[in-house]
C-alpha positions as CSV (number, residue, x, y, z in Angstrom):
1,M,-0.2,0.0,0.2
2,P,1.4,3.4,-0.7
3,Q,2.5,5.6,2.0
4,P,3.0,9.1,2.0
5,F,6.7,9.2,1.8
6,N,7.8,6.1,-0.5
7,Q,7.5,7.4,-3.6
8,S,5.6,3.9,-4.6
9,A,3.7,5.8,-7.4
10,Y,6.5,7.3,-9.3
11,Q,9.1,5.1,-11.4
12,V,11.6,7.8,-10.8
13,R,12.6,8.6,-7.1
14,F,14.9,10.5,-4.8
15,E,16.3,10.6,-0.9
16,W,18.6,10.7,1.4
17,G,21.3,8.3,2.9
18,V,20.8,4.8,4.8
19,A,17.4,6.4,6.4
20,G,15.9,7.3,2.9
21,L,16.8,4.4,1.2
22,Q,14.6,3.0,3.9
23,R,11.5,5.1,3.9
24,L,11.3,4.8,-0.1
25,A,9.5,1.3,-1.6
26,P,11.6,-1.1,-3.0
27,A,13.3,0.0,-6.1
28,D,14.6,-2.6,-9.2
29,V,17.3,-0.3,-9.2
30,V,19.2,1.8,-6.6
31,V,21.6,4.7,-8.4
32,V,24.2,5.3,-5.1
33,V,25.1,9.1,-5.4
34,D,28.1,10.2,-3.3
35,V,30.4,12.7,-5.2
36,L,32.9,13.4,-3.3
37,R,34.6,11.0,-3.0
38,F,33.0,7.6,-2.9
39,S,31.1,7.1,-6.6
40,S,33.6,9.3,-8.0
41,T,36.3,7.4,-7.1
42,V,35.5,3.9,-7.7
43,T,33.9,5.0,-11.2
44,D,37.6,6.1,-12.1
45,A,39.0,2.7,-10.5
46,V,36.8,0.7,-12.5
47,A,37.2,2.9,-15.7
48,S,40.7,2.0,-15.6
49,G,40.3,-1.4,-15.8
50,R,40.1,-2.3,-11.9
51,S,37.4,-4.1,-9.7
52,V,36.4,-2.9,-6.4
53,S,35.4,-4.7,-3.3
54,L,32.6,-3.5,-1.2
55,A,34.3,-4.7,2.0
56,D,37.5,-2.6,0.9
57,A,35.4,0.5,0.2
58,E,33.7,0.3,3.4
59,G,37.2,1.3,5.0
60,W,37.2,4.2,3.6
61,S,33.4,5.6,2.8
62,R,31.4,5.6,5.6
63,N,28.1,7.2,3.9
64,G,28.0,5.9,0.2
65,A,29.5,2.3,1.1
66,A,26.6,2.2,3.7
67,V,23.5,3.2,1.3
68,V,25.0,0.3,-1.0
69,A,25.3,-2.4,2.0
70,A,21.7,-1.1,2.5
71,A,20.0,-1.8,-0.9
72,G,19.4,-5.2,-0.3
73,E,18.4,-7.5,-3.4
74,S,18.0,-4.1,-5.7
75,T,20.5,-4.0,-8.7
76,V,23.1,-1.1,-7.3
77,L,24.7,1.3,-9.1
78,L,27.2,3.9,-8.5
79,G,26.4,7.3,-10.0
80,A,28.2,10.8,-9.9
81,L,28.7,13.9,-12.3
82,R,31.5,12.1,-14.1
83,N,29.2,9.4,-15.6
84,A,25.5,10.9,-15.2
85,S,24.1,10.4,-18.9
86,A,25.6,6.5,-18.7
87,V,24.0,6.0,-15.4
88,A,20.7,7.1,-17.0
89,K,21.3,5.1,-19.9
90,T,22.3,2.1,-18.4
91,V,19.1,2.4,-16.2
92,L,16.8,2.0,-19.8
93,E,19.5,-1.0,-20.7
94,L,18.0,-2.7,-17.6
95,Q,14.3,-1.8,-18.2
96,N,15.1,-2.9,-21.8
97,R,16.5,-6.3,-20.6
98,R,13.6,-6.5,-18.0
99,Q,11.1,-6.0,-21.0
100,Q,9.0,-4.2,-18.4
101,R,8.7,-1.1,-16.5
102,T,12.4,-0.5,-13.9
103,S,11.7,1.8,-10.8
104,V,15.0,3.5,-10.1
105,A,15.9,4.9,-6.5
106,V,18.2,7.5,-6.6
107,I,20.3,7.9,-3.1
108,A,22.2,11.0,-2.5
109,A,24.8,9.7,0.3
110,G,25.0,13.1,1.9
111,E,28.2,13.0,4.9
112,L,27.5,11.2,8.4
113,T,29.0,13.4,11.3
114,D,30.4,12.4,14.0
115,A,27.4,12.5,16.3
116,G,25.5,10.2,13.8
117,D,23.5,13.0,11.9
118,L,23.2,13.1,8.3
119,R,24.4,16.2,6.7
120,F,23.4,17.9,3.3
121,A,25.9,17.5,1.3
122,V,25.3,20.1,-2.4
123,E,27.6,17.6,-4.3
124,D,25.4,14.4,-3.8
125,Q,22.2,16.6,-4.8
126,L,24.0,18.0,-7.7
127,G,24.6,14.1,-8.5
128,A,21.8,13.1,-8.3
129,G,19.6,16.0,-9.5
130,T,21.5,15.1,-12.7
131,I,21.3,11.6,-13.2
132,I,17.5,12.5,-13.0
133,A,17.7,14.8,-15.3
134,A,19.5,12.5,-18.1
135,L,17.0,9.6,-17.0
136,S,14.2,12.6,-18.1
137,D,16.0,13.9,-21.7
138,L,15.4,9.7,-22.2
139,G,12.1,9.6,-21.6
140,A,12.1,8.6,-17.9
141,D,10.1,11.5,-16.6
142,H,8.1,10.2,-14.0
143,T,9.5,11.4,-11.5
144,S,8.4,12.0,-8.0
145,P,7.9,15.6,-6.7
146,E,11.4,15.2,-4.4
147,A,13.5,13.9,-7.6
148,A,11.9,16.8,-10.0
149,A,12.9,19.2,-7.4
150,V,16.5,18.3,-7.3
151,C,16.8,17.4,-11.4
152,E,15.6,21.0,-11.8
153,S,17.9,22.4,-9.9
154,A,20.8,20.9,-11.3
155,R,19.5,21.7,-14.4
156,G,19.6,25.6,-13.5
157,L,23.5,25.1,-12.1
158,R,24.6,22.8,-14.6
159,R,27.3,25.4,-15.8
160,A,28.8,26.2,-12.1
161,M,29.3,23.1,-10.7
162,R,33.5,23.2,-10.8
163,H,32.4,26.0,-8.6
164,L,30.0,24.8,-6.2
165,L,31.9,21.8,-5.7
166,T,35.1,23.9,-4.8
167,A,33.3,26.1,-2.6
168,S,31.4,23.6,-1.0
169,G,31.9,22.5,3.0
170,S,32.8,19.1,1.3
171,G,35.4,20.5,-1.1
172,K,36.9,22.9,1.6
173,E,37.4,19.7,4.0
174,I,38.8,18.0,1.0
175,A,41.1,20.8,0.4
176,D,42.8,20.9,3.9
177,G,42.8,17.4,3.9
178,V,41.0,14.3,5.5
179,A,41.9,11.2,6.6
180,A,39.9,9.0,4.3
181,T,42.7,10.6,1.4
182,A,45.3,8.3,3.1
183,R,42.8,5.6,3.3
184,I,42.2,5.2,-0.3
185,E,45.5,5.9,-1.1
186,G,46.2,2.6,1.0
187,A,43.5,0.7,-0.6
188,G,45.8,1.0,-4.0
189,L,43.4,3.5,-5.4
190,V,43.8,7.0,-7.0
191,P,41.2,9.5,-4.8
192,T,39.4,11.6,-7.7
193,G,40.1,15.2,-6.7
194,T,37.5,17.6,-6.4
195,A,37.8,19.6,-9.7
196,A,37.3,16.0,-11.1
197,A,34.4,15.2,-9.8
198,A,32.8,17.8,-11.4
199,E,33.5,17.2,-14.5
200,V,29.6,15.9,-16.3
201,D,30.3,12.9,-18.4
202,A,33.5,12.7,-18.2
203,T,33.2,9.0,-18.8
204,D,30.7,6.0,-19.7
205,V,31.6,3.6,-17.3
206,V,29.0,2.8,-14.7
207,P,30.3,0.3,-11.9
208,V,27.5,-2.0,-10.7
209,L,27.6,-4.5,-8.0
210,N,28.2,-7.8,-8.6
211,D,29.1,-10.8,-5.8
212,G,30.6,-8.2,-4.0
213,Q,32.8,-6.3,-6.5
214,F,31.9,-3.3,-8.5
215,I,32.9,-4.0,-11.7
216,A,32.0,-2.4,-15.2
217,F,28.3,-2.7,-16.5
218,A,28.1,-4.7,-19.6
């Protein structure tokens, strides 16, 4: 039965973090958006030919990786500004393969504070909105009000992505230095920088979770 906040009446849905994912009705596809830096870094690693295990990622990403771990039986894709259009095409390809209407939950990871609160992260809203806009452009435009709002926000701010990311709290924090950088490097990965993370459609690679490993969707 539809509930006030589960967005089940809509094909394309949007929420924040693990709690937001759990508020939504189960979706066929979950797109996890953690632009700085989980989604972007894993996308670039997979584009280079590597696979990345979720277990390893949980050691350096407590936001996006936690959403992935909570996604259950849904097909899980990683989305970012860098692969937004490719993610939208992948969702439509999955729908074609299933030969039935496919629901998609786009989840902005946000940032968990030390107190356990979820902090709004502008980069994740912009990443999610850009993906939803790309889905709409491909005809998947039956969006919830929540999804429509972040979509139009991203459309209007598309030309300012680099400035918005570098000027954001997350961007400034990374510039000052964060412990996660060393943990990412310790896992043998190259952290995607803030300016690179702001590049829209820089790659057509989409990581998909397969048996605990992120690999390129094919």
